[in-house]
C-alpha positions in Angstrom: 109.5 89.3 106.0 108.6 90.2 102.4 105.7 91.9 100.7 104.4 95.4 100.5 104.3 95.8 104.3 108.0 94.8 104.9 110.1 97.5 106.6 112.0 99.5 104.0 110.0 98.0 101.1 109.1 101.3 99.4 109.1 100.3 95.7 106.3 98.0 94.8 105.6 95.9 91.7 102.2 95.8 90.0 101.4 92.5 91.6 102.3 93.8 95.1 100.1 96.9 94.6 97.2 94.7 93.5 97.7 92.6 96.7 98.1 95.7 98.9 94.9 97.3 97.5 93.1 94.0 97.2 92.4 94.5 93.5 93.1 92.4 90.4 96.5 93.1 88.8 94.6 93.8 85.5 92.8 96.7 87.3 96.1 98.2 88.5 97.7 97.8 85.1 94.8 99.6 83.4 94.8 102.4 86.0 98.6 102.8 85.6 98.2 103.1 81.8 95.4 105.6 82.2 97.4 107.5 84.8 94.6 107.0 87.3 97.1 105.7 89.9 100.6 107.2 90.6 103.1 104.9 88.8 106.2 105.0 86.7 107.1 102.6 83.9 110.7 101.5 84.1 111.5 99.7 80.9 108.5 97.3 80.5 107.6 97.2 84.2 105.4 99.4 86.3 106.7 100.5 89.7 104.9 102.2 92.5 106.2 104.0 95.6 104.2 102.9 98.7 104.3 106.3 100.5 102.8 107.9 97.3 100.2 105.2 97.0 99.2 105.7 100.7 98.9 109.5 100.1 96.9 108.9 96.9 94.6 106.5 98.7 94.0 109.1 101.5 93.1 111.7 98.8 90.7 109.2 97.2 89.0 108.6 100.5 89.0 112.1 101.9 88.9 114.3 98.9 86.3 116.9 98.3 84.4 114.6 95.9 84.4 111.6 98.2 81.7 112.7 100.6 84.1 112.1 103.5 86.2 115.3 103.4 84.8 116.1 106.8 86.9 113.3 108.3 90.2 115.1 107.4 92.1 116.7 110.2 93.0 120.4 109.8 96.6 120.9 108.8 98.7 120.8 111.9 95.6 120.2 114.0 95.4 117.7 116.8 93.5 114.6 115.6 92.4 113.9 119.2 90.5 117.2 119.3 
């Protein structure tokens, strides 16, 4: 199995991130250049760590400015209630 959801596939290419987030590669490239998405440039190529992207995505969805911060679980709290 290959792709961003393969076990142990932690480092992603720009194209894999675009597929994972269902965005155009041009958008991911622009965001990486603008430092709007966590990425590192290795030589001429952008690379992304999946676990960092997942955390960043959660912050985008559940941050104070999102309007959905009430959906966050308290630190160490039980999500079931």
